[in-house]
Every structure is written in C-alpha cells, then in structure tokens.
N, C-alpha and C positions, 0 to 999 in steps of 0.2 A: 792620211791613214794607214796606220800599222800594218807594218809588214807583218806576214804567219812566214816563220822561220822551221825551217828543220835541216838537217847536215844528210850529207851526202856519205856512200861506202869508201870511198876517196877524200879522205881528209883536208887537200889541199883545195876543194873546190864546198863553197859552200851554195846552198840551193834556197830562196828566197820569193817566194810566190804575193806579187800582195793583184788587192780584189779594187776595181773602181766601175763605174757607174755611170754610163757614157749620157755623154750630154750634161753630167755634173761634175768634172772636175777639166779644167780647161787643159791645163800642163801635168802632168803627169810623173812625179821624180824614182826615177830605179835609182837607189842606190849600189853605189861601188864598194865595196868590202865591207856591205852595211855601213856603209859611212863612214870609215874607218881613215885616215890617210896617213903616208908613213914618211917623210920628208924626207928621204932619201929615192925619190921614187926618178925614174929620167921620164918616161911611159905614158900615158894610158890613152888606149886606143879599146874603142866601142864596135860591136858586131854587132849582127843578129841571121837567124834563121832562117830566109825567106819559108815558104808556103810549098817552094816546089826541093825542099829539104837544104838548097843551098848557103849556103855562109855569105850574107853581105855585111861589107865596113859602112860604119855612119860616120863617125870622126874618129881623128889624133890629138894630140894634147902631150908634144913635147917639152923637156921643162929648156925655162926662161923663152920657150914662145908660144907662139899664140896655137887660137884649134884651127885646127884646118878642117872642114866637113868634107867627107869623102862620099856619100850618101847617094842612095840615088833618089830619084823624080817622085820614089813616097815618102820620104824621108828629110830631100834634102832643104826644106822650109820650115823644118820642125823638130830636127833637133838638134841644141847644143848644150855644153858642160859649165854644172856647177862648182864653184870653189871648193867641193869637198869632194869633187870629181863623179859626182852624180849624173847620172844621163836627164835631159833633161827636157821632156820629148810632149810638146806642144798639140792643141786637138787630140788629143786623145779617142781616137775608134777604137770601133768593137776587133777592124782588121788588127789591131796591135796585139793582140794575144798568140804569143807566140815566147821565148828564149834571147832575152838577151846576156851575150857576155861582155863582162870588161875586163879588158887583160891590162897589168901593173907588170911592167918594168922598173925593175932597183938593179943594186950595184952588184948585189950578187944576186941574185932568182926573181924570174919570173910565174907569174902568179895567175889565173881566171880565176870568175868568179861567175856562175852562170845566176842568170833571175829568170824564171817564168810568172809572163805576165798574164794572168785571168783578168776577164772580161765580164761584168755580172752586168748586165741589158737585163733592167722588171720590162715585164710584158705589158704591152699596149694600153692594157687593160680586159678586166674578166665580161664573158657575156652571155646570157642565157637565151637560145636559139634551139629550134624545133620545139615550140611547148609545146605541151600536152594539150587538149579544149578543157576535157573535163575530166576527173579522176574518178574512176567505180571501186566505192566500198568493195574491198577484201581483192580485188583481182590489180596482179601486177602488171606494169604498162610504166611507159616509159614519158617517164617528169619535163624533159627534154634536155640541151646537151652545153654544157659548160664551156667556156674556152677561153685560153689564157695565149697570147698570139704574141709573135715574138719577142723572146726572153732568152739569155745565156745567162747559168744551162737550163736545162728545164727543167719547170716547178712543177710541185704537185696539187694535186685541184680537193679541194674537200667543200660537202655541200655540208649544208644547215640551213635547220626548219628553225624558226624561231630562234637564229640568231646561238641557236644550239648545234655540234656537227652529225650528225649522222653518221652513222656506223655503214659503211661500203666493205663488201670483197674484196674489189682493187679492179673487176671485171668492169671493160666500158673503157677506162683511161689507152690514151694514148698519146705519144707524142709522136711530132713529124718535124725533121733535118732542115734544113733548109742553106746547100750548101754554097749556096750563090751567097747570102748572108749570113749565115753564120750562126742563125736564128732558130730556136725551139717554138713549133707553136700546139700545145698541149690539149687534147679536148675530154671531158668527162661524160659519160651520159652515164644517167640518175633514172634504174630503173626500181619503182616505189609500189606499195599497196596502201594504198592509203583507207582511213580510218574516220566514225565520224567530228572525232575531235583535232581532225585536217583541216574540215570548215573556216575562213577566213586566215589560214596557213600561212607563213613568209619564208617562203625558200628563196636561201641565195647560194651561190658558192663563193670561197673564197681560197687565197691561197699566198705562202711565207715566201720570198724572193731570201735568200743565200746569207744576205746582208739582214736580214732578221726585217724586213718592212713588207707589213701586213695589203693584201689588197682583196676588194669584195668586189660583186658585181650586184646590181638594183635588186631590191627584193620582188619576189612575185606570189603570187594568190590564185590559188587554182580552183575552178568549180567542180566541187565533193557528191559527187550523184550516188544515191541508195535509196532502197524502196521502204515504205511509211513501216515504220515499227510501231508506233503509236499514234493514237487520237482523243481527242479530247471534245466536249461539246460543253458551249460555255451557254449558261442564261442572261442577257444583258435586257434590266427592265428595274424601274425604278420603282427602291424598296419603300413600304412594303404594295407587294401587287395586288391591288382590288383589281373588283368590279368593271369596267370598264377602260381600262390600259391596256397599253401595249408589250409587248414582250418578246424578244427574237435573237434568235436562236443560231450560234455560231457556233461549228464545226472546224476545227481545227489539227492539223495532219503533220506531220513530223520528214514524210516521203521532202526527198528533193533533186528533180526542180517537185513543187510542194504542188495536190492535188489537188486541181482548180474544179470541181462536180462533186457535187454529195447529192445522198439521200435521203431526205429527214421523215422522219416517221411521227406521224402527231400523235399522240394521247391513241396507241393501236387501233386509230380510225381511218388514219391516210398516211399514201406515201409518197410524196412529191419530190420529186427530183429539180433540183438547182443547176444548175451552166455556169461556168464561168463568174463563181460567186460561192462564196460557201458561207451564206446568212441567209436568211426564210424569219419573214418578222408576223407575229398577228396579234392583227388587231381588233380593238373592243375585246378585252376576254373577259370574262362570265365563272360562275365556280363550274360549271362546267368542262370548263378548260384545265381545272385540275388534273395530275396523274403524269406519265411515262412517257417520255421523249426521245427520239433516238438521231441519229446522223452515224452512216454509214458511206462506204468510197460504195463508188458505182458499179468499180468494176473488179472489190469483191468486197461484198454484203458482208461478209462474216468478221471482216473490220468495224467495228463501231460501239457506242462510248452513247452512254443513255445519259439522264437526270430525270430528276422528279421536278414539278412543277405545281406552287398551291396558290392557289387563287384565294387571297386571304376574304373572306365580307362576315360580316357580324350583325344576325338579323334579332331586336329586343321588341318587345311588346309586356305591356305596361297593362293594369287593370287592375283599377281604378286608374283613372288620369282626370287632370282640370280639378276643383274645386270641389268637394265631395262630406253632404251636411252628413251628419247621425245622431241620434238621438243618446243621452247616456245610459248604458250597460246594453244598447244593441254590439251587436258584432261585424265585423270587417276584414272580410277576406282580403288580404295581396295578391295578387297573384302574378308573377315578373316569369316570361318566357323568353329566352333563349336561344338563338339558331345559327353557329359558330364554325367557323372553319379549322380552329384549333380552341385550345387552354384559357379558358378567361378570369378575368376577376372580378368580382363584382362588390362597391362600396353604395353606401346608407351612409344620409346626414338629413337632420330633422332636425331645421330653423338655421341651417348652418352647421351645424355640431357633428360631429363627426358617430355611428353608433356602431356597435360592438358587432352587429348581426343582421340582419336581415328585421321590421318591424313585424308582428302580428297582435290582430285585438280580439280577442275572444271578448271582453267585458269592457265597453270602450269606457275611459270617464274625461274629465274633461282635462287633467293634464296633457294628453294622449292628443290635444288637436295644434294643430302646427301645418311648415309648411315642411313636405317630407320629399329626397330627392336621389335617385340613382345613378350610378356612373359603371359602366360595364368595362371593361377597357381588353385589347386583345392584340398587345403588340401597340403598333402604333395606331390603332382605331380608337374608338371612343364614342361612343353611344350615351345622352344622358336624359331624362323622364320625373318628369312630377308630378305632386297631386298636395291639395290644399284642404286637409282632413278640419272640420268643422263639428262638433258636440254639441249638440242646443238639449235644452233643457231645465226643470222647476229650478230653480235655484234653493238650496239648502244652507242653514247656519251651522260652521260646521260646530264652534263654538263663539261665545261671550264670555268676557273676563275683564275683569274691575283690578284699576292698582295704581299706587298714588300717583301722585305726580312728581316733579324730579327736590321740586323744593318742598311736597309732605302737607302742604296744604289744600291743594283739591283731589277730584279720584277720574281718571282716567278711561274711561267704557270700551272697552273694542270688542268690533261685532266681525268678526272672520267667516267668511261666506264662498258657495261656491254655485255657478250655473253660467248658462250661454242661452241665449245674446248677455251680457253685460249686466247685472241685475241690479236693483233702484234702490240705495242702503235710505231707510227713516228709523227716527228713534221716534220717545215717545214724549219726549221734555228735548226741551232747547238746550245747547249743548255750547262752550266756546272752543277754542282751536278746532275747527272740523276738521278734519285731515282725511280724506280719501285717495288709500294704495295705488300703484299701478295692477292693471285687471292683466295677468297672466295665468296660461293656457287653464283657465276659464277661475279664476280665484281671486277675489278681491277684500281685504280690509279696511274697517271701516272704525276712525278714535273720533269720540268727541270728550270733551274735561268738563266737568260738571264740580257744581260747590253745592253740597245738600244742609239746606236747613231742618229737618226732619230724616227721621226714614223713608226712603222712597222702593218703588216698584219701578222697572224701567226695560222698555221692552223696546227689539230692536228686530225692525221690519224689513224682509228683502225680495223684491217681485222684479218679474220680467214679463214675457209674453208669453207664458205656460205654467207661469204661476205662481204662489209666495209660499213663506215662511216665517213663524216671527219666536223670539225667545226673551226670555224676562228671565232677571236678575234686580237683584236688594242690594240697596244702596244705603249704608247707611251714615249718619250727620254725624258731627264732630263732638256734638255735644254724648250723645250715645255711648259713644265708643270711648270718652271720658269718664264719664257714669257707670261703666264698664271695667273699665280698668280700677274707680275708687272701693267696686264692691270683690273686687278680683284680691288686695289689699287688707282689704280689713277680712275675708273669708281664709288668705293666708294666716293672716295675725295669729286670731279664732282658731285656726287647723294646730296652730303650734302650741298655745297656751290646755287647746283637749290633749292635745301627744303631750306633753310635761306632767300637768294631774296627772295621766293613767302612771305613767311614770314613777311618780311619785309612791300614787296607792300601793301598784306594783312590789318598792320597797320594804313597805312597811309592814305588809302584811310575811313577806320571807326572813323580816329580823324576828315576828313575834312565833314565826315556826322553830327558829331555829333558837332561841331559848329555851323553849316548852321540849325543845330533847334535851337540852343538857340537865335541866333538875329533873327529868326520868334517867 
C-alpha cells in the first residue's frame, strides 16, 4: 500500500501516514526515510509512542551487528527489520494506530523520521432496524434506523430509494466511539413522508469508507397506506350480452388497504350491500335489465362509479312466410317488423341473389316468382326468414317468330310464352328437332324445325289449368320464295328500262327548245 506523504515545519522530519485495513494485511511495512538508506549509517533504531504518551523502544541495528529486539510484550514477537531499514510489523491490528520513529545515526548526523500509522477498519456491515410497519401518504414518520457498526474512522451513511440517494438534512445521524476497541458505530434515522409511488419501492442505506470501498444494507419495502381516491366499475359479460345471459359487476378502488365492501345500485331499482367481496352477478338478464348501474363505498357513498349496461335483443316478424300463391296482376304486401336494442341492418335476396332494396309487388308478374329471404343483423345477432312466391295464371304467347336454320335449308319456328303453372306447348304441324327451353320465372321458349313444301299457316297453342292462348304465323315454301325473287329481278330490270326511256325523251325535248330560241 502506497504511503501518503506530507512535510512538517521542521525540515529534518518527514511525516508519513499509512493506511491499512485490519485483517487484510498480515505484515505492515513502515519505511525509514521513505525507504532510502545511506551507506555510512552506524545505527538504526525504531521506537514508538505508547497509549499513555511515553516512548518505547522496539529494536536496534548497529553496523555489522545483528538486530537486537528490545520491545515489550505488545511487540516482542511482532517486529523485525527489513534490509532497507523499514520496520516490519506482523499481525497488524487497530491498536497499532500510533506514531513510530526511526532514528538513524550516521557519521556526521543523527536524524529521526516519524511515521503516523492510521488503521482503517471497515464496518461489520450495514443493517436497517426499527423499521416502520407502514407508511402513510403525506405524513412524516420514522422509516427506520441504519447502523454501521465497528468502523474506523466513523463512516457517513446515505439512504437510497430504488438505488438512488435521498436528500437528507443531516439530522438523526450520530456516531458513538468505543474507547476499549477504538472503533466507532454510526447510526442514521430516516424521517420520511411517503407518496403513492413509493408502493413497492426498495429502501436501503449505504456507506463508503476512506479507501473507497462501498457497503450496502439489504433492501426493504414498506406498506404504503392511503385513502381511496378513485373508484371504477367494471362490467364482465360475454359479448354480445343477450337475454338469458349473465353479467358480473366488479367494483375496484385504489385505496390501501383496498376497500373490501361495496354498495351496488341496480338500475336505480335496488341497492345491494356486498361485504368481503367486490363483485355482484346478475343472472338470466332480459331487455329490462338495460340501464345505469353504480357501485360506491359503504363508508363514503359519495365515492361512486357508474356504467351503462345494454342487453341486446332482436325480434323480427315477417308477413307473409312459407309458400305464397298469387295470380298474375295481383298485389302482394310484404311487411317486415323489427324490434331491436340498437341500429340494425336488413338485406334481401331472391333465389340467393342479393337485391338492392326490399321487394314491393304492386302488380305481380311471372318474373316475380321465386324464393325471397331477408337477414337482419345487429352486431353479432342475426335473424333470418323467407317466403316462396308462386305467381299463377293463364298462359300468354308473347311472340311467335320464324327464322332460317343455320344451313339455310329449313325454317325454325319459335313460340315464347308466359304462364304458371308451366304451360304445355303444341303446334298445328309436326316438325323436327323439337326443343323446349327451361321454365324460368314463368317463361318458356319452344322451337320446332319444318321443311315447308308449300305456303302454310302454322299455329302455336299454350295451355295450363288456368286457360290457353293461340297465335298463327305464315310460312312460305322454298319455291314460292324463289319465284318471288325472280319477279323481283324482272321488275328491277323493267324499271331501269323505263327510267332510261324517260331520260331520253326529256333530253330530246330540251334540244328542240334550244334550237327554236337560236333561230329567233
């Protein structure tokens, strides 16, 4: 360990202060003249100052002689001399804290070097005692006492919260010196005013000795008590809360110790007192359960919290339902009534195809027939219902057409009709490739292929249980169509010849008039 050096007013003397930690060094080396020796030394002598202030001899070393130990019982077996004239003191202890003097006798001078030895003793440890049972917010109270026992010199104590130093005014810190051991015990009392955030805070005390070594006590936490400042009501229920379900009211307050008994006001109809619990459960709720609910402290009813509870419900009634049979041209009223706890949405489909709006039927047509379904949604609640509309009536032929077949050799007759139930289609002649399309929305299309050998009048007849309808169409043979084409060509040629004759005659008249004018 390096010495700390200072000079005295008498330049012949040097004052060296050494620091050791008890039980950490077995042998203490006390230098003579800072460890510098001269070759012309005749004698080196070490002595010390006893506790009563008297000087005592330790050892002498004369030139060319062995060391002679003259120490008493305290140092008899503990002192020896190093080759550089330093005093070696084994089993260094706190009682060795005193002045030692090295006297050097040279040929021309006698010089004494005094060394003050200071023993640094670390405390046995730091401990917090007399701990408070609880801390009340805003009230100054003794948190505890920190003890640093048996140290030399006396140490300073610092209080910490969450490992950060607390500012102190220095009051409550005392040090007690034991003259028998030469050690000091330091105590520090912390008077503290707690805050709410001190809940679960860790308090400790620490010190740092003269050698820079740090020591800390174990951390302690304290119960922080305070009155209720905030209260909250929590509603616990399966979402969405519907009729027949259960709902639990939970009241929470931030006081410490926390309140354990509460009043629950149920929708302004009833107040229930609950002790040693903070919950109340309502079973089998109905739409009448909806409303405002409150909880409050029993000993302070003004401290309360409230929540609105809504029991969701969705009642839907549709008229008509099931299978509905109507005649074409009739009116059908669709009445959908919805009773719900909140805003809802309605959507309609016809034969699984979404409709833009609710269906209205002022004059039924066959195309109105189909499966109608609604869906009403309110959050996660859904209601569905449907009806099947059947439009009945006597069949009507909408149009009767003819066209050439794809190869141009035959005639295709097309009969389009509406009616319900599905009408039966018949023709006045037999044809080939008879083809009947699907019956959709009261419509049916029937086709036949014919090869007329003469001009014909063909009828299409449709019928069902409500009546029948017939239409006719004229069908020409291929020969008639060819003759008609020949007549058309001849007529066109004759027309062209007549037009040429008229033009020639007009030109002749014009020329004659021109000559007459010239002669005049």
